[in-house]
MARSETI-892901 format. One record per residue (C-alpha): residue number from 1; x, y, z. Coordinates in steps of 0.1 Angstrom, whole numbers, plus 5000, padded with zeros to 4 digits. Each point is the difference from the previous one (the first is absolute). Layout:
// MARSETI-892901
[rec NUM; [X; Y; Z]]
...
//
This chain:
// MARSETI-892901
[rec 1; [6086; 0902; 4729]]
[rec 2; [5027; 4977; 5015]]
[rec 3; [5010; 4992; 4966]]
[rec 4; [5013; 5037; 4998]]
[rec 5; [5040; 5009; 5001]]
[rec 6; [5017; 5020; 5024]]
[rec 7; [5027; 5017; 4981]]
[rec 8; [5024; 5023; 5019]]
[rec 9; [5013; 5033; 4987]]
[rec 10; [5033; 5003; 4977]]
[rec 11; [5024; 4993; 4998]]
[rec 12; [4997; 4963; 4995]]
[rec 13; [5029; 4976; 4997]]
[rec 14; [5002; 4974; 4973]]
[rec 15; [5016; 4964; 5006]]
[rec 16; [4999; 4966; 4988]]
[rec 17; [5003; 4988; 5036]]
[rec 18; [4968; 4983; 5016]]
[rec 19; [4995; 4988; 5034]]
[rec 20; [5003; 4965; 4991]]
[rec 21; [5036; 5009; 4982]]
[rec 22; [5014; 5015; 5030]]
[rec 23; [4989; 4972; 5022]]
[rec 24; [5012; 4974; 4978]]
[rec 25; [5035; 5019; 5000]]
[rec 26; [5004; 5000; 5039]]
[rec 27; [4992; 4962; 4999]]
[rec 28; [5029; 4999; 4978]]
[rec 29; [5021; 5017; 5024]]
[rec 30; [4992; 4975; 5027]]
[rec 31; [5010; 4970; 4981]]
[rec 32; [5037; 4998; 5010]]
[rec 33; [4990; 5005; 5037]]
[rec 34; [4976; 4970; 4992]]
[rec 35; [5024; 4978; 4981]]
[rec 36; [5026; 5005; 5030]]
[rec 37; [4977; 4992; 5025]]
[rec 38; [4993; 4967; 4983]]
[rec 39; [5033; 4993; 4999]]
[rec 40; [5008; 5009; 5037]]
[rec 41; [4968; 4981; 5014]]
[rec 42; [4991; 4977; 4971]]
[rec 43; [4966; 4991; 4991]]
[rec 44; [4983; 5015; 5028]]
[rec 45; [5008; 5034; 4993]]
[rec 46; [4978; 4988; 4964]]
[rec 47; [4974; 4987; 5021]]
[rec 48; [4992; 5028; 5021]]
[rec 49; [5003; 5026; 4967]]
[rec 50; [4977; 4978; 4981]]
[rec 51; [4974; 4999; 5028]]
[rec 52; [5003; 5037; 5008]]
[rec 53; [4993; 5011; 4966]]
[rec 54; [4974; 4977; 4991]]
[rec 55; [4982; 5006; 5032]]
[rec 56; [5003; 5038; 4996]]
[rec 57; [4990; 4997; 4963]]
[rec 58; [4970; 4975; 5010]]
[rec 59; [4986; 5023; 5027]]
[rec 60; [5005; 5031; 4979]]
[rec 61; [4976; 4986; 4974]]
[rec 62; [4972; 4983; 5025]]
[rec 63; [4997; 5031; 5018]]
[rec 64; [4996; 5026; 4971]]
[rec 65; [4980; 4971; 4981]]
[rec 66; [4976; 4990; 5025]]
[rec 67; [5001; 5029; 5026]]
[rec 68; [5013; 5031; 4988]]
[rec 69; [4975; 4989; 4971]]
[rec 70; [5025; 5015; 4973]]
[rec 71; [5024; 4989; 4972]]
[rec 72; [5030; 4980; 5012]]
[rec 73; [5035; 5019; 4997]]
[rec 74; [5019; 4972; 5007]]
[rec 75; [5022; 5001; 4966]]
[rec 76; [5012; 5034; 5008]]
[rec 77; [5029; 4983; 5020]]
[rec 78; [4995; 5018; 5035]]
[rec 79; [4985; 4969; 5018]]
[rec 80; [5029; 4981; 4985]]
[rec 81; [5024; 5027; 5013]]
[rec 82; [4984; 4996; 5036]]
[rec 83; [5000; 4965; 5000]]
[rec 84; [5037; 5000; 4989]]
[rec 85; [5010; 5028; 5028]]
[rec 86; [4980; 4981; 5024]]
[rec 87; [5020; 4971; 4997]]
[rec 88; [5033; 5016; 5000]]
[rec 89; [4990; 5014; 5036]]
[rec 90; [4996; 4967; 5016]]
[rec 91; [5022; 4969; 5007]]
[rec 92; [5002; 4973; 4974]]
[rec 93; [4989; 4974; 5022]]
[rec 94; [4968; 5019; 5009]]
[rec 95; [4966; 4975; 5001]]
[rec 96; [4979; 5004; 4968]]
[rec 97; [4968; 5010; 5021]]
[rec 98; [5018; 5027; 5018]]
[rec 99; [5012; 5014; 4961]]
[rec 100; [4963; 4997; 4992]]
[rec 101; [4988; 5021; 5027]]
[rec 102; [5028; 5025; 4994]]
[rec 103; [4987; 5000; 4965]]
[rec 104; [4965; 5005; 5008]]
[rec 105; [5012; 5030; 5024]]
[rec 106; [5021; 5020; 4973]]
[rec 107; [4971; 4999; 4973]]
[rec 108; [4967; 5000; 5020]]
[rec 109; [5011; 5022; 5028]]
[rec 110; [5031; 5018; 4993]]
[rec 111; [4989; 5007; 4961]]
[rec 112; [4962; 4994; 4992]]
[rec 113; [4986; 5014; 5027]]
[rec 114; [5012; 5031; 4990]]
[rec 115; [4986; 4995; 4966]]
[rec 116; [5031; 4984; 4980]]
[rec 117; [5031; 5013; 4981]]
[rec 118; [5008; 5037; 5005]]
[rec 119; [4976; 5004; 5030]]
[rec 120; [5015; 4978; 5023]]
[rec 121; [5018; 5021; 5028]]
[rec 122; [5025; 4977; 5015]]
[rec 123; [5024; 4978; 4978]]
[rec 124; [4975; 4965; 5002]]
[rec 125; [5031; 4977; 5003]]
[rec 126; [5010; 5013; 5034]]
[rec 127; [4965; 5001; 5013]]
[rec 128; [5002; 4965; 4993]]
[rec 129; [5034; 4994; 5015]]
[rec 130; [4995; 5019; 5031]]
[rec 131; [4969; 4984; 5008]]
[rec 132; [5015; 4966; 5000]]
[rec 133; [5032; 5014; 5020]]
[rec 134; [4973; 5008; 5024]]
[rec 135; [4977; 4969; 4999]]
[rec 136; [5026; 4970; 4992]]
[rec 137; [5033; 5021; 5017]]
[rec 138; [5020; 4961; 5007]]
[rec 139; [4991; 4990; 4965]]
[rec 140; [5009; 5033; 4985]]
[rec 141; [5034; 5002; 5016]]
[rec 142; [5005; 4964; 4997]]
[rec 143; [5030; 5004; 4970]]
[rec 144; [5012; 4968; 4982]]
[rec 145; [5038; 4999; 4998]]
[rec 146; [5012; 5006; 4966]]
[rec 147; [5013; 4966; 4983]]
[rec 148; [5038; 4995; 4996]]
[rec 149; [5005; 5027; 5033]]
[rec 150; [5013; 4970; 5019]]
[rec 151; [4976; 5009; 5031]]
[rec 152; [4987; 4965; 5011]]
[rec 153; [4961; 5014; 5010]]
[rec 154; [4967; 5005; 4985]]
[rec 155; [4998; 5038; 5006]]
[rec 156; [5028; 5024; 5004]]
[rec 157; [4997; 5037; 5012]]
[rec 158; [5004; 5028; 4982]]
[rec 159; [5033; 5020; 5004]]
[rec 160; [4978; 5030; 5013]]
[rec 161; [4988; 4974; 5025]]
[rec 162; [5028; 4989; 5010]]
[rec 163; [5015; 5038; 5005]]
[rec 164; [4963; 5006; 5020]]
[rec 165; [5007; 4970; 5022]]
[rec 166; [5036; 5006; 5011]]
[rec 167; [4994; 5035; 5008]]
[rec 168; [4972; 4992; 5020]]
[rec 169; [5027; 4977; 5020]]
[rec 170; [5021; 5027; 5005]]
[rec 171; [5030; 4989; 4975]]
[rec 172; [5015; 5026; 4981]]
[rec 173; [5003; 5008; 4966]]
[rec 174; [5031; 4981; 4994]]
[rec 175; [4992; 4970; 5019]]
[rec 176; [4967; 4995; 4977]]
[rec 177; [5022; 5006; 4972]]
[rec 178; [5015; 4969; 5000]]
[rec 179; [4965; 4983; 4991]]
[rec 180; [4986; 5024; 4976]]
[rec 181; [5005; 4990; 4963]]
[rec 182; [5024; 5016; 4979]]
[rec 183; [4995; 5034; 4977]]
[rec 184; [5003; 4978; 4972]]
[rec 185; [4971; 4974; 5011]]
[rec 186; [4976; 5026; 5006]]
[rec 187; [5007; 5012; 4966]]
[rec 188; [4998; 4969; 4982]]
[rec 189; [4975; 4989; 5021]]
[rec 190; [5009; 4968; 5017]]
[rec 191; [4984; 5007; 5037]]
[rec 192; [4967; 4992; 5014]]
[rec 193; [4972; 5022; 4997]]
[rec 194; [4968; 5005; 4977]]
[rec 195; [5005; 4990; 4969]]
[rec 196; [5002; 5031; 4975]]
[rec 197; [5019; 5024; 5029]]
[rec 198; [5029; 4973; 4998]]
[rec 199; [5025; 5015; 4974]]
[rec 200; [5003; 5039; 4995]]
[rec 201; [5017; 4994; 4969]]
[rec 202; [4969; 4981; 4981]]
[rec 203; [4983; 5030; 5013]]
[rec 204; [5014; 5025; 4990]]
[rec 205; [5007; 4989; 4963]]
[rec 206; [4961; 4996; 5000]]
[rec 207; [5000; 5035; 5015]]
[rec 208; [5023; 5013; 4969]]
[rec 209; [4979; 4982; 4975]]
[rec 210; [4969; 5023; 5014]]
[rec 211; [5019; 5031; 4997]]
[rec 212; [5012; 4995; 4968]]
[rec 213; [4965; 4988; 4989]]
[rec 214; [4988; 5033; 5018]]
[rec 215; [4976; 4979; 5020]]
[rec 216; [5012; 5018; 5034]]
[rec 217; [5022; 5033; 5004]]
[rec 218; [5033; 4999; 5023]]
[rec 219; [4983; 5021; 5030]]
[rec 220; [4983; 4975; 5020]]
[rec 221; [5027; 4974; 4998]]
[rec 222; [5030; 5023; 5010]]
[rec 223; [4978; 5021; 5028]]
[rec 224; [4994; 4968; 5017]]
[rec 225; [5034; 4981; 4998]]
[rec 226; [5016; 5036; 5004]]
[rec 227; [4979; 5012; 5031]]
[rec 228; [5008; 4962; 5014]]
[rec 229; [5039; 5005; 4993]]
[rec 230; [4999; 5037; 5018]]
[rec 231; [4982; 4988; 5029]]
[rec 232; [5018; 4963; 5006]]
[rec 233; [5031; 5018; 4993]]
[rec 234; [4997; 5031; 5030]]
[rec 235; [4991; 4972; 5024]]
[rec 236; [5030; 4975; 4989]]
[rec 237; [5023; 5032; 5002]]
[rec 238; [4988; 5008; 5036]]
[rec 239; [5002; 4960; 5011]]
[rec 240; [5011; 4978; 4978]]
[rec 241; [5001; 4974; 5029]]
[rec 242; [4965; 5004; 5000]]
[rec 243; [4992; 5007; 4964]]
[rec 244; [5006; 4983; 4970]]
[rec 245; [5016; 5016; 4970]]
[rec 246; [4972; 5018; 4975]]
[rec 247; [5014; 4977; 4970]]
[rec 248; [4985; 4971; 5019]]
[rec 249; [4966; 5014; 5007]]
[rec 250; [4994; 5006; 4959]]
[rec 251; [5016; 4965; 4992]]
[rec 252; [4976; 4982; 5026]]
[rec 253; [4962; 4991; 5004]]
[rec 254; [4976; 5020; 4976]]
[rec 255; [5018; 5031; 4995]]
[rec 256; [5006; 4997; 4963]]
[rec 257; [4969; 4980; 4991]]
[rec 258; [4977; 5024; 5021]]
[rec 259; [5021; 5032; 4984]]
[rec 260; [4999; 4988; 4964]]
[rec 261; [4967; 4981; 4994]]
[rec 262; [4979; 5009; 5024]]
[rec 263; [5003; 5033; 5015]]
[rec 264; [5000; 5013; 4965]]
[rec 265; [4962; 4985; 4993]]
[rec 266; [4986; 5028; 4974]]
[rec 267; [4968; 4998; 5019]]
[rec 268; [5009; 5004; 5036]]
[rec 269; [5032; 5023; 4998]]
[rec 270; [4996; 5038; 4994]]
[rec 271; [5002; 5013; 4962]]
[rec 272; [5027; 5026; 5000]]
[rec 273; [5035; 4997; 5005]]
[rec 274; [5004; 5022; 5029]]
[rec 275; [4974; 4982; 5014]]
[rec 276; [5016; 4964; 4996]]
[rec 277; [5030; 5017; 5018]]
[rec 278; [4982; 5004; 5029]]
[rec 279; [4977; 4969; 5000]]
[rec 280; [5035; 4980; 4998]]
[rec 281; [5018; 5019; 5027]]
[rec 282; [4970; 4994; 5023]]
[rec 283; [4999; 4962; 4993]]
[rec 284; [5041; 4997; 5005]]
[rec 285; [4996; 5020; 5032]]
[rec 286; [4973; 4977; 5011]]
[rec 287; [5017; 4970; 4991]]
[rec 288; [5032; 5005; 5021]]
[rec 289; [4980; 5014; 5028]]
[rec 290; [4980; 4966; 5002]]
[rec 291; [5032; 4977; 4995]]
[rec 292; [5021; 5024; 5021]]
[rec 293; [4981; 5006; 5031]]
[rec 294; [4968; 4972; 4993]]
[rec 295; [4997; 4967; 5013]]
[rec 296; [4995; 4986; 4958]]
[rec 297; [5033; 5000; 4983]]
[rec 298; [4983; 5011; 4967]]
[rec 299; [4981; 5027; 4994]]
[rec 300; [4997; 5012; 4961]]
[rec 301; [4965; 4985; 4998]]
[rec 302; [4985; 5017; 5028]]
[rec 303; [5016; 5034; 4988]]
[rec 304; [4988; 4998; 4964]]
[rec 305; [4963; 4993; 5013]]
[rec 306; [5005; 5033; 5025]]
[rec 307; [5011; 5021; 4969]]
[rec 308; [4971; 4985; 4980]]
[rec 309; [4978; 5015; 5019]]
[rec 310; [5019; 5036; 4999]]
[rec 311; [5001; 4996; 4960]]
[rec 312; [4967; 5021; 4995]]
[rec 313; [5014; 5027; 5026]]
[rec 314; [5033; 5004; 4981]]
[rec 315; [4985; 5003; 4965]]
[rec 316; [4976; 5027; 5014]]
[rec 317; [5032; 5021; 5014]]
[rec 318; [5022; 4992; 4974]]
[rec 319; [4982; 5007; 4967]]
[rec 320; [5015; 5009; 4968]]
[rec 321; [5002; 5032; 4977]]
[rec 322; [4967; 5006; 4984]]
[rec 323; [5004; 4998; 4965]]
[rec 324; [5004; 5037; 4990]]
[rec 325; [4997; 5014; 5037]]
[rec 326; [5026; 5022; 5015]]
[rec 327; [5028; 4986; 5023]]
//
């Protein structure tokens, strides 16, 4: 009886897509940002990525094989993506043992404790990232200076860190702006930060690829970035000496990485376009609330996890019209 198939009512959508194909398309989309991180941070970026990927794939195989007693599903590519996303969310100088802990939390707690791919409530890589941020705050916020930046230091603050520090010291934006990187540096990615978030351009290229391949839709990224822009613009117009312009918020921190690659996770985000818009706006507003009023300079990781928890409620409240039903 356990082998019986449960078939949903018609209509049925036929497609040659598979979980494996979709996952590897996401991996392809992440390659530009990965290559650029190696250019900026050198071999350390590759070291972090390889450790995170190997640990994620290894833990998924071991837990499924020896704890869950099921056939390992590492070939579907989802563990590989989790490892890459975890690497993208940490500094390039993070010690190897912390990366392995993050991979274990991402796979063991964030994914497999809920049953595996398709059943996890939260984005696994973000579960690992937030766990590491809370457990190892010093290591997770000590970012290496980009190679060729001319900064004579082992670590360098992120642009959002510089902004938050200046504001906490009572400096106006006009004074802080002289120490902040130019918009072109933020777009190209020659600043401090986690290895996968530094180049907005590379992330946008990956996002366009996923849109063209129909891996994601526009709803969530546009809602996240649009709501961030609106909230930032409102406060900037009210007091430009206390709040920086909206474009700066979109190009810094994990805004692009979160909006394009993590908030769009098929499992932990709403199913409908309308639901994704609601979900994305929630992420954008929470992110800006943390950035503008919280002690922590970034906030999109926390915002995505919070809205992940609301995804079942959004799905239940915003349902598509049943086939053949009345409007």
